[in-house]
Each structure stands twice: as C-alpha cells, then as structure tokens.
C-alpha positions, 0 to 999 in steps of 0.5 A: 152135671156129671156125678161119680156116684151116678157114673159108678151106678151106670157102670155097675148096671153095665156090668150086670148085663154081662155083655161086651156090647154094654161096655162099647157104649162107654166113651173111655177117653171122655170117662178118663178125662172126667175121672181125672177132673174130679181127682184132687191132684192139687199140690199145696206147700210143695206137698204131694200127699196128705201127710206132707201137706199136713206137716206144712199146715199150722192150723192154730196159727192160721184158722183157729184149728178149723180143719174144714178150710183145708179138706178141699186142698188135700192131695189124693182125694176125690170129689163127687162132681166138679167143685163138689164135696171132696171125700172118700165116697168120690175116691171109692166110686172113681176107683171102682169105675176106673178099674172096671173100665181098665183105666187104672193101668199106668195112670198115676193121675188117678192113683197118686196120693189116694192111699195117703188120703185114705190113710188120713181119713182113718180116725183114732178109733180105727174106722174111716171118716168121710174126709180127714178130720171126720167121724168114723162110719161103717159106710166110709170104712167100707169105701176105704177098704175097698179102695185099698183093695183096688189100689193093692 
C-alpha cells in the first residue's frame, strides 16, 4: 500500500542525489493522483473548511462530546495512506512531496482547506496536535509550521 511518509522519504532520497536523472523516474501524474487520493476533500454539511465544518457540528447532541468520530471527515486534512489516519503528518509529507516535485502550482485539490485544517490543530497552549482536539507536540508543531511555510 502506498504511504505518504515512505513517499516523502523516497523523494527526499532523490533530492539528496542532486541529479535530474533521479527525478525522471517519478511518474508525476500517478504521484499527483496518489496525493489527491489521500487528501480529504470531503465537504460535509455544505462546509469546505474546518471552521465552517465545526460550526455545523453539535458534539453534545450527537456523540456525547466525542470529537474522534468527526476527525476523519474534517476537510483539508491529509491521510498517511488511503483510509489511514488523517493528521498533520500526512499534510506535511504530502505538501513537501508535492512542492519538491512541482505539483502544487494551480492545484487546489492539494491545498484547499489545508490552512484551516492546520489552524484547527492548534491547541489552547499554542502548539499543534496531530489533528483537531489532539494534544500539542513538538513534532506536530514542526509539521504545522513547515506546512504553513510551503503554503505561504
């Protein structure tokens, strides 16, 4: 099964070779399709980003305040693999891979809602968790900051 962290590592290995020959082995259309397949472009409740999505959700009414039931449906997130965990690591790995391979230009399928998803991962103490409602962590905060830099 394709995995964004392994894909990220392979592309970074190609970068370390510092040759164009290395990049020529990458099937760019297939890579773009894979990265779009792990990006959550789901639009629930007529929402297209985290904040409008959450304004439509009444956690108390539906799920006894259990946000874990919603994380996989939040727009803008990125999964580690198809049907895998949707979190900030997937966003980071996908954005870096897309940027290095030149796939981000004019490609909203890879960027729409990502900034809002990342902001939704920020916790009350200022750091970033793996997903909305998660606990802040230095590694996840790095992923968020780096992803924001790529999104400019």
